[in-house]
Structures are given as structure tokens and as C-alpha cells.
C-alpha positions in Angstrom: 0.0 0.0 0.0 3.0 2.4 0.3 4.9 1.8 -3.0 4.5 5.5 -3.8 4.5 7.0 -0.3 6.0 10.4 -0.2 5.8 10.9 -4.0 3.9 13.6 -5.9 2.6 12.8 -9.3 1.1 14.9 -12.2 -1.1 13.0 -14.6 -2.4 14.6 -17.8 -5.7 13.4 -19.3 -6.7 12.5 -15.8 -10.4 13.2 -16.0 -11.5 9.7 -17.1 -10.4 6.4 -18.5 -6.8 5.4 -18.1 -5.7 8.6 -16.5 -8.3 8.4 -13.8 -7.5 4.8 -13.1 -3.8 5.7 -12.8 -4.7 8.5 -10.3 -6.7 6.1 -8.2 -4.0 3.5 -8.1 -1.3 6.1 -7.3 -3.3 7.3 -4.4 -3.9 3.8 -3.2 -0.1 3.4 -3.0 0.4 6.5 -1.0 1.0 9.2 -3.6 -0.3 12.7 -3.8 -1.7 13.4 -7.3 -2.5 16.4 -9.5 -4.8 15.5 -12.4 -5.2 17.8 -15.3 -7.5 17.8 -18.3 -9.6 20.1 -20.6 -12.7 18.3 -19.3 -12.9 20.5 -16.2 -16.1 19.3 -14.6 -15.3 15.6 -15.1 -11.7 16.2 -13.8 -13.1 17.9 -10.6 -15.6 15.0 -10.1 -12.8 12.4 -10.5 -10.7 14.2 -7.9 -13.7 14.4 -5.5 -14.5 10.7 -6.0 -11.0 9.7 -5.2 -10.8 12.0 -2.2 -14.0 10.5 -0.9 -15.3 13.7 0.6 -12.7 13.9 3.4 -11.1 17.1 4.5 -7.6 15.8 3.6 -7.1 15.8 -0.1 -4.9 13.3 -1.9 -5.9 14.6 -5.4 -6.5 18.0 -6.8 -7.7 18.8 -10.3 -6.9 21.6 -12.6 -7.4 22.8 -16.2 -4.6 21.4 -18.4 -4.5 21.9 -22.1 -1.3 19.9 -22.9 -0.6 22.0 -26.0 -0.1 25.2 -23.9 3.1 25.9 -22.2 1.4 28.2 -19.7 -0.9 25.4 -18.6 2.0 23.1 -17.9 3.9 25.7 -15.9 0.8 26.3 -13.8 0.3 22.5 -13.3 3.9 22.0 -12.1 3.6 25.1 -9.8 0.4 23.6 -8.3 2.3 20.4 -7.5 4.9 22.3 -5.7 2.5 24.7 -4.0 0.0 22.1 -2.9 2.2 19.1 -2.2 5.7 20.3 -2.0 7.3 19.2 -5.3 7.0 16.8 -8.2 8.4 13.3 -8.5 6.4 11.6 -11.2 4.9 12.8 -14.5 2.5 10.6 -16.5 2.0 12.0 -20.0 -1.3 10.3 -20.5 -3.4 12.7 -22.6 -4.0 11.7 -26.2 -6.5 11.6 -29.1 -6.9 9.5 -32.1 -8.2 9.9 -35.7 -8.9 7.1 -38.1 -7.8 8.5 -41.4 -5.0 7.2 -43.5 -2.2 9.2 -45.2 -4.4 10.7 -47.9 -7.6 10.9 -45.9 -6.2 12.8 -42.9 -6.7 16.6 -43.2 -4.1 19.1 -42.2 -6.3 20.3 -39.4 -6.6 16.7 -38.0 -2.9 16.1 -38.4 -2.0 19.3 -36.5 -4.5 18.5 -33.7 -3.2 15.0 -33.1 0.5 16.1 -33.3 -0.1 19.0 -30.9 -1.8 16.9 -28.3 0.0 13.5 -28.6 3.5 14.7 -29.4 4.0 18.3 -28.5 2.1 17.8 -25.3 4.5 15.0 -24.2 7.5 17.3 -25.0 6.0 20.2 -23.1 5.2 18.0 -20.1 8.8 16.8 -19.8 10.2 20.3 -20.5 8.4 21.8 -17.5 8.5 18.7 -15.2 12.2 18.1 -15.3 13.3 21.3 -13.5 10.9 20.5 -10.6 12.2 16.9 -10.5 15.8 18.2 -10.5 15.0 20.1 -7.3 13.9 16.8 -5.7 17.1 15.0 -6.9 15.4 12.4 -9.0 12.2 11.6 -10.8 10.2 9.3 -13.1 8.5 10.3 -16.3 6.1 7.8 -17.9 5.0 8.6 -21.5 1.9 6.7 -22.7 2.6 5.6 -26.2 0.7 2.7 -27.9 1.3 -0.6 -29.6 0.7 1.6 -32.7 4.0 3.3 -31.8 5.6 0.0 -32.4 3.7 -1.5 -35.4 1.7 -0.2 -38.3 -1.8 -0.7 -39.5 -3.9 0.5 -42.5 -5.1 3.7 -41.0 -4.8 6.3 -38.2 -1.7 7.8 -39.8 -1.4 10.8 -37.5 -1.9 8.6 -34.4 0.8 6.1 -35.5 3.2 9.0 -36.3 2.8 10.6 -32.9 3.0 7.5 -30.9 6.1 6.4 -32.7 7.6 9.8 -32.0 6.8 9.4 -28.3 8.7 6.2 -28.2 11.9 7.8 -29.5 11.4 11.0 -27.6 11.3 8.9 -24.5 14.6 7.2 -25.2 16.2 10.6 -26.0 15.1 12.0 -22.7 16.1 8.9 -20.8 19.7 9.3 -22.0 19.7 13.1 -21.5 18.5 12.9 -17.9 20.0 9.6 -16.6 22.9 11.4 -14.9 20.3 13.4 -12.8 18.5 10.2 -11.8 15.4 11.1 -13.8 14.1 8.0 -15.4 12.0 8.1 -18.6 10.0 5.2 -19.9 7.2 4.5 -22.3 4.1 2.3 -21.9 2.6 0.8 -25.0 -1.0 -0.3 -24.4 -3.0 -2.4 -26.7 -6.7 -1.9 -26.9 -8.0 -0.7 -23.6 -11.6 -0.3 -22.5 -11.7 3.5 -22.1 -14.0 6.2 -23.5 -11.7 6.5 -26.5 -13.3 3.3 -27.7 -16.8 4.8 -27.8 -16.2 5.5 -31.5 -15.7 1.8 -32.3 -18.5 -0.7 -32.8 -18.4 -4.3 -31.5 -17.9 -5.4 -35.1 -14.8 -3.2 -35.3 -13.4 -4.5 -32.1 -13.9 -8.2 -32.7 -10.9 -8.6 -35.1 -8.7 -6.9 -32.5 -9.9 -9.3 -29.8 -9.4 -12.3 -32.1 -5.9 -11.2 -32.9 -5.0 -10.9 -29.2 -3.6 -14.2 -27.7 -5.4 -13.5 -24.4 -8.7 -13.1 -26.3 -9.9 -10.0 -24.5 -9.4 -6.3 -24.2 -7.7 -4.7 -21.2 -9.1 -2.7 -18.3 -7.5 0.7 -17.6 -6.2 -0.6 -14.3 -4.0 -3.1 -16.1 -2.1 -0.3 -17.6 -2.3 1.7 -14.4 -0.4 -0.9 -12.4 2.4 -0.8 -14.9 2.6 2.9 -14.4 2.7 2.3 -10.6 5.7 0.1 -11.1 7.6 2.6 -13.3 6.8 5.4 -10.8 8.1 3.4 -7.9 11.6 2.8 -6.6 11.1 -0.8 -7.6 11.9 0.4 -11.2 15.1 2.2 -10.1 17.2 0.6 -12.8 14.6 0.9 -15.6 15.0 3.8 -18.0 14.6 4.2 -21.7 12.5 1.1 -21.9 9.2 0.1 -23.6 6.6 -1.7 -21.4 4.1 -3.4 -23.8 0.7 -4.1 -22.3 -1.2 -5.7 -25.1 -2.2 -9.3 -24.2 0.3 -10.6 -26.6 -0.9 -8.7 -29.7 2.5 -7.6 -30.9 4.1 -11.0 -30.0 2.8 -12.6 -33.2 
């Protein structure tokens, strides 16, 4: 229950789905957490639910547009002001579009790149100085199996998630001497609101192609984030943790 005791974490895209699950698990392991999202009401509700109505707050919520440097600065400052510092960053926020190379519009491309790729870079840029003050840190960038393999569509999503993979490795090398570890998680198909756009017929081939023959719950990714955030992963940096039920093992 105390794997993250004394640590302060900042989680983007924390209002719902995978980010909310990570926040709950982090708190259950003793962390203080700041969750940020553009879904302000839902983010506040998630924080209230995790806090359970008590006077002592383990989670606070704030508005975080990951494409805006000013929002990241404010989020890191909130971690320091409310909880005394920052030890863990989970770059969780992301969006997906389904178009291929020719079908993707310039507007769609820019939107996906700004959130999925620029947002990860900005998060690291502003979290690292705060972690430096603490003498160490852990950055967890949520990529995807589609940052490792291709498919017939979602060109912008593939491009950004592949970029997150190599940006993670670059940061891991750059900050290793400062004891700031940087790793990526590569989930397969996870049962989150992002799947609302997909029909059962669209999901069936993905399930059939997964050796474990099911989709994952958000908590199954969240526990991997707990591990990477904890001191148990003290010698793990620049790595890719694949959470896909065996999908990419074929």
C-alpha cells in the first residue's frame, strides 16, 4: 500500500479512463496526485470521488491543455505549492483519428500532433526542473502498440505514438545522470471512453488477434505505471513496457 508513499505525481488526461485509473492506483499506493484535463467538470468530479469527501485531499484537479506551455507551468507550480514538489509525471493525454495518409486533413494532423507529441514534450520540459529540485524523478510517457507497429489507418496517431517512443529514449539518455528515469508504456486496446467511436464489429478482429482473447481494463495499464513510478523500477529507464495481451508478439 506504500509503494509511492511520499511521492507527488502529475497526470495529464486524468479526468476519465486510463488517467483516472492511474490516479486512483497512485493514491492507493500513498502518492499525492494532481490530475489535469480540458474536461474541467469531469476532472473535478474524479478528484472528488478519489478523495472520498474527506477534508484531507490526496488529489487536486486543474485545467490542463497539454498544447499550452502556460498550462504546464501552472500545473507544475500547483504540484509544488499544494504538495511540496514533483516526483512523477504521467504524460497520458491523447487523441486518435482514423484517417490514412491521404484521408487525414491538415487540421486533423496538427491537432493529433499537438496533443500526442507536442504535449508530451511540453510536459517533460516543465516537469524536469521540478524533479531536478527533488534530486530524482520518473517520467512515464503513454505511447501505444501503434507506436511499435503499423496498420492500415490512423496515420497521425501512428506517427505521434512512434515519436513518443523515441522522444522517451532521448530524454532517458539526457537525464540519466540526474536520476530522472524516462520510460514509455505501449498499451494495446484498452476499455476506455476513447473506444466509444468503435463498434463491437470493429473491435472483434482486435480481440481475435490478441492471444489473451480480450481487451484490457484501464487498471491493467495503471499498475504498470505504478511500477515505473516506484523505486522498484530504479534501474529501468529508456524502456518500452508493452501491455497488449500478446498482440505484438505474433
